N, C-alpha and C positions, 0 to 999 in steps of 0.2 A: 325334447324340443325346447329351444331357447328362443324367446320372443324379445326382440330388441325394440323397446319403446323409444320413439323419438320425441316424446313430450309435446311441447308446443311448436316445434319445428315445422311440422306438417300443416299447422294452421296459420302460421304467419304469412305464408305466401298468398293466402286468400283474404287477409285483412287489408282494409283500406287504411290510408293514413289517418283518416278521421276516427276510425275505430281505435287505432293505437293511441291516439291523443286522448280519447275518452277513457280508455282503460287506465292510462297513466294518471289521469285526474282522479278517477275513482279510487285507485289504490292509494294515492297520496292522501286523499281525504280520509281514508280509513285509519291512517296512522296518526292523524292530528289529534292533539289533546288540548282541552280547554284548561284555562288556569283555574285550579281548585280554589274554593272559598276557605280561607284560613280563619279559624276561630280566634278570639282574643286570648284565650288560655295558651293556644299553640303559639301565638305571636310573643307572649311573655316568655314561654319556654325557649323560644329561639333566641330572644334577646338575652336571656340568662346565659345560654350556651356561647353566645358570641362575646359577651363580656368576660366569661371565664377563659375562653380561648385567647383573648387579647391579654388579659391580666397575667396568666400563667404560661403564655407563649406555647400553647398546645396546638396540635393539628385538629382540624374540624372538617367533617364532611357536610358539604352544603349542597342541597338539592334545590334547583331553581327552574323556573319556566322560561324557555327561551324559543321564540319563534314557532309556536304551535307544538312544542315537544318539551319533555322534562330532561334536564341534564344534571349530573352529579359530579362534583369535583372534591378532591381532598387536598388540603393544604393548610398553610398558616395565614392568618389575617395579618396583612401588612399595616393596614389602617382602616378606620371607620370614618367615612366622610359624612357627617350629619347634615351639612349644608346641601350637599348633592344627593343625600339619601342613598348611599351605596356603600358597599363593602369593597375593599381593594384586597384580594387574595393573592398570595404567592403560591402558584401550583407548579413546582419545578419540572415534573416529568413531561407534561403535555403542553401547557399553554403559556407558562411564564406568569405574567401578571394578569389577573382576571378581574374585571369590574362587574359587580352584581348589584342591581338595584334592590332596595328593600321591598319594592312592590312585587318583585319577581320571586321572592323567597318562598319555597314551599316547605322545607324541612331542614334542620341542623342536627348534628350529632357529634359530640366530643369523641375524639379518638384516644 
């Protein structure tokens, strides 16, 4: 005997639009991440990684906080803009040129 489970299909016809909206809001809220607090030691380590990546033209993995989630990109640093406090990274596969604010940095790792 094979039971064919329809999952949520059988319940969606009973849901009101308000329920659907509330469920979407609840699920999106569960995936949100707050900006982690970065210690001074970690900030110094990230600064050393960034300086080495620029000096030796190496690829670097940068993890940063972007709109309630954490994103990671791998690429080369095109320039460091100290006046605007941001990195300008060249990420060829996905994004092209990416601008990352110093305040949003979570982690760095030389490749």
